[in-house]
C-alpha positions as semicolon CSV with decimal commas, in nm:
position;residue;x (nm);y (nm);z (nm)
1;M;0,529;-0,523;-1,908
2;H;0,768;-0,758;-1,835
3;D;0,845;-1,014;-1,560
4;F;1,202;-1,048;-1,452
5;P;1,375;-1,308;-1,302
6;H;1,346;-1,357;-0,912
7;I;1,607;-1,157;-0,737
8;P;1,633;-1,254;-0,369
9;P;1,635;-0,901;-0,165
10;A;1,904;-0,857;0,045
11;A;1,860;-0,954;0,422
12;S;1,726;-0,742;0,708
13;P;1,747;-0,800;1,035
14;A;1,471;-0,865;1,300
15;P;1,278;-0,568;1,448
16;G;1,409;-0,476;1,796
17;L;1,180;-0,450;2,125
18;R;1,138;-0,063;2,051
19;E;1,055;-0,104;1,705
20;R;0,781;-0,370;1,762
21;K;0,646;-0,177;2,054
22;K;0,631;0,108;1,772
23;A;0,458;-0,083;1,548
24;Q;0,204;-0,223;1,797
25;T;0,145;0,134;1,894
26;R;0,057;0,246;1,532
27;S;-0,163;-0,073;1,494
28;D;-0,328;-0,018;1,797
29;L;-0,410;0,328;1,668
30;E;-0,533;0,218;1,328
31;R;-0,756;-0,061;1,492
32;A;-0,924;0,214;1,749
33;A;-0,989;0,467;1,438
34;V;-1,126;0,191;1,233
35;E;-1,345;0,029;1,546
36;L;-1,485;0,413;1,640
37;A;-1,531;0,464;1,242
38;L;-1,758;0,135;1,210
39;D;-1,956;0,240;1,553
40;R;-1,978;0,563;1,462
41;G;-1,934;0,685;1,121
42;P;-1,590;0,840;1,015
43;D;-1,701;1,196;1,032
44;D;-1,784;1,139;1,408
45;V;-1,490;0,991;1,546
46;T;-1,162;1,286;1,680
47;V;-0,853;1,215;1,743
48;D;-0,926;1,287;2,096
49;D;-1,170;0,950;2,097
50;I;-0,880;0,790;1,901
51;C;-0,611;0,830;2,157
52;A;-0,881;0,775;2,480
53;R;-0,947;0,403;2,312
54;V;-0,597;0,329;2,307
55;P;-0,497;0,516;2,526
56;V;-0,201;0,756;2,413
57;S;-0,136;1,126;2,437
58;H;-0,224;1,345;2,159
59;R;0,181;1,389;2,119
60;T;0,220;1,019;2,040
61;F;-0,065;1,036;1,784
62;F;0,081;1,278;1,607
63;N;0,430;1,066;1,618
64;Y;0,266;0,842;1,374
65;F;-0,001;0,999;1,208
66;D;-0,099;1,358;1,056
67;S;-0,481;1,342;1,093
68;K;-0,736;1,078;1,222
69;E;-0,779;0,986;0,842
70;D;-0,448;0,879;0,817
71;A;-0,491;0,693;1,095
72;L;-0,797;0,561;0,946
73;Y;-0,716;0,479;0,630
74;G;-0,367;0,356;0,719
75;I;-0,159;0,643;0,553
76;R;0,190;0,668;0,660
77;R;0,443;0,959;0,662
78;A;0,696;0,652;0,565
79;W;0,464;0,594;0,266
80;G;0,749;0,823;0,066
81;D;1,028;0,666;0,218
82;R;1,216;0,519;-0,036
83;E;1,382;0,279;0,150
84;L;1,064;0,153;0,309
85;V;0,886;0,120;-0,009
86;A;1,194;-0,071;-0,174
87;A;1,179;-0,295;0,116
88;Q;0,806;-0,380;0,071
89;L;0,862;-0,407;-0,344
90;D;1,180;-0,636;-0,249
91;E;0,961;-0,860;0,028
92;A;0,679;-0,854;-0,238
93;Y;0,879;-0,948;-0,597
94;E;0,925;-1,338;-0,692
95;G;0,953;-1,247;-1,032
96;D;0,635;-1,056;-1,139
97;L;0,689;-0,697;-1,112
98;I;0,306;-0,609;-1,161
99;A;0,207;-0,827;-0,869
100;A;0,463;-0,661;-0,695
101;V;0,386;-0,303;-0,728
102;V;-0,027;-0,419;-0,674
103;H;0,119;-0,604;-0,352
104;T;0,311;-0,294;-0,212
105;L;0,048;-0,057;-0,349
106;F;-0,197;-0,237;-0,118
107;R;-0,021;-0,329;0,203
108;G;0,126;0,035;0,193
109;L;0,255;-0,106;0,549
110;P;0,589;-0,329;0,657
111;A;0,499;-0,672;0,723
112;E;0,533;-0,627;1,113
113;T;0,303;-0,408;1,125
114;S;0,043;-0,563;0,867
115;D;-0,297;-0,678;1,004
116;P;-0,557;-0,910;0,789
117;S;-0,840;-0,859;1,010
118;L;-0,762;-0,477;1,029
119;H;-0,799;-0,486;0,647
120;E;-1,104;-0,672;0,621
121;A;-1,238;-0,415;0,866
122;R;-1,131;-0,103;0,660
123;M;-1,299;-0,287;0,358
124;L;-1,629;-0,310;0,554
125;L;-1,607;0,069;0,672
126;A;-1,540;0,122;0,251
127;S;-1,830;-0,079;0,169
128;R;-2,049;0,148;0,422
129;D;-1,886;0,458;0,295
130;P;-1,763;0,459;-0,041
131;G;-1,640;0,808;0,001
132;V;-1,390;0,637;0,204
133;V;-1,254;0,452;-0,115
134;H;-1,225;0,783;-0,280
135;R;-1,074;0,966;-0,018
136;R;-0,802;0,701;0,053
137;L;-0,749;0,622;-0,310
138;R;-0,634;1,019;-0,359
139;R;-0,321;0,921;-0,114
140;L;-0,209;0,673;-0,348
141;G;0,022;0,987;-0,503
142;D;0,204;0,968;-0,136
143;L;0,347;0,608;-0,241
144;R;0,403;0,713;-0,575
145;D;0,767;0,867;-0,626
146;G;0,933;0,604;-0,369
147;L;0,780;0,338;-0,528
148;V;0,881;0,474;-0,861
149;S;1,232;0,520;-0,750
150;A;1,267;0,136;-0,602
151;V;1,113;-0,011;-0,912
152;A;1,352;0,153;-1,122
153;E;1,637;-0,026;-0,886
154;L;1,450;-0,331;-0,912
155;V;1,435;-0,340;-1,335
156;E;1,814;-0,230;-1,283
157;R;1,890;-0,519;-1,092
158;A;1,677;-0,771;-1,273
159;E;1,879;-0,704;-1,572
160;D;2,197;-0,711;-1,458
161;A;2,062;-1,028;-1,353
162;G;2,015;-1,181;-1,734
163;A;1,668;-0,998;-1,799
164;A;1,621;-0,908;-2,161
165;I;1,595;-0,472;-2,230
166;A;1,246;-0,403;-2,339
167;D;1,410;-0,094;-2,505
168;P;1,730;0,030;-2,432
169;E;1,581;0,374;-2,575
170;V;1,355;0,441;-2,243
171;D;1,569;0,434;-1,927
172;H;1,485;0,265;-1,613
173;D;1,324;0,551;-1,432
174;A;1,084;0,586;-1,698
175;R;0,965;0,238;-1,758
176;A;0,950;0,267;-1,341
177;E;0,706;0,505;-1,369
178;M;0,487;0,370;-1,635
179;V;0,445;0,077;-1,441
180;V;0,368;0,222;-1,138
181;V;0,159;0,463;-1,283
182;A;-0,075;0,177;-1,456
183;C;-0,083;-0,062;-1,134
184;I;-0,199;0,293;-0,923
185;G;-0,492;0,337;-1,218
186;A;-0,546;-0,041;-1,176
187;V;-0,621;0,027;-0,832
188;R;-0,858;0,306;-0,876
189;I;-1,026;0,085;-1,138
190;A;-1,046;-0,237;-0,932
191;V;-1,168;-0,129;-0,621
192;R;-1,456;0,128;-0,801
193;E;-1,513;-0,211;-0,963
194;W;-1,522;-0,374;-0,585
195;A;-1,764;-0,087;-0,457
196;E;-1,986;-0,062;-0,745
197;A;-2,027;-0,441;-0,679
198;G;-2,135;-0,433;-0,318
199;A;-1,804;-0,432;-0,150
200;T;-1,848;-0,811;-0,106
201;G;-1,466;-0,928;-0,244
202;T;-1,161;-0,989;-0,046
203;P;-0,895;-0,792;-0,038
204;G;-0,686;-1,068;-0,234
205;D;-0,999;-1,064;-0,474
206;V;-0,919;-0,687;-0,534
207;A;-0,579;-0,759;-0,576
208;S;-0,590;-0,997;-0,802
209;R;-0,848;-0,771;-1,009
210;T;-0,614;-0,497;-0,998
211;V;-0,317;-0,691;-1,129
212;T;-0,544;-0,830;-1,461
213;I;-0,622;-0,500;-1,520
214;A;-0,282;-0,338;-1,498
215;R;-0,150;-0,606;-1,712
216;S;-0,435;-0,588;-1,998
217;L;-0,241;-0,220;-2,055
218;G;0,015;-0,459;-2,260
219;T;-0,263;-0,602;-2,477
220;V;-0,420;-0,255;-2,626
221;L;-0,094;-0,062;-2,688
């Protein structure tokens, strides 16, 4: 697995008022779900409870999420949106492909809706309920297809910018899938280690461990 030269992402316009309001509503729903789950436990929280806490209608809730679990874990339908995932990957990429993929997997949300305190609250919830870890990890597959496509495009752009071709007999899509699969596997291992150690590390610690694990694959092949 190779790192590539830094390629600045294409400039994107700042989000407008409507987009910011939507992002805030989404964040409010996620925060309500997590706070209620910390108070009561995930199984005793309903969509009704989350909507009443914000407050919004059921229709508004389901504009953003398919279920209470998706609000609780920060999962969005947009995770499968290739353009969104590509924008996140571009933003995270600074010449290190593995780190960029891991960062994108850990974020799963666009920059304007990222909330470190909410992420910390989710980590606390996971420390109390290990099942949360496993349920959220199963949703990584929702991000996989869009991320593979985005990585393949990034690899192609990097090679066009002068990066060495690792193996001309392996196409961009195959290489991208290999990187993404390895990173998802590394996330699973790092989060499992974190949970088994008492869930005391920060999200940054787990992400760094994930990068280390993913990079180790190159030393065993």
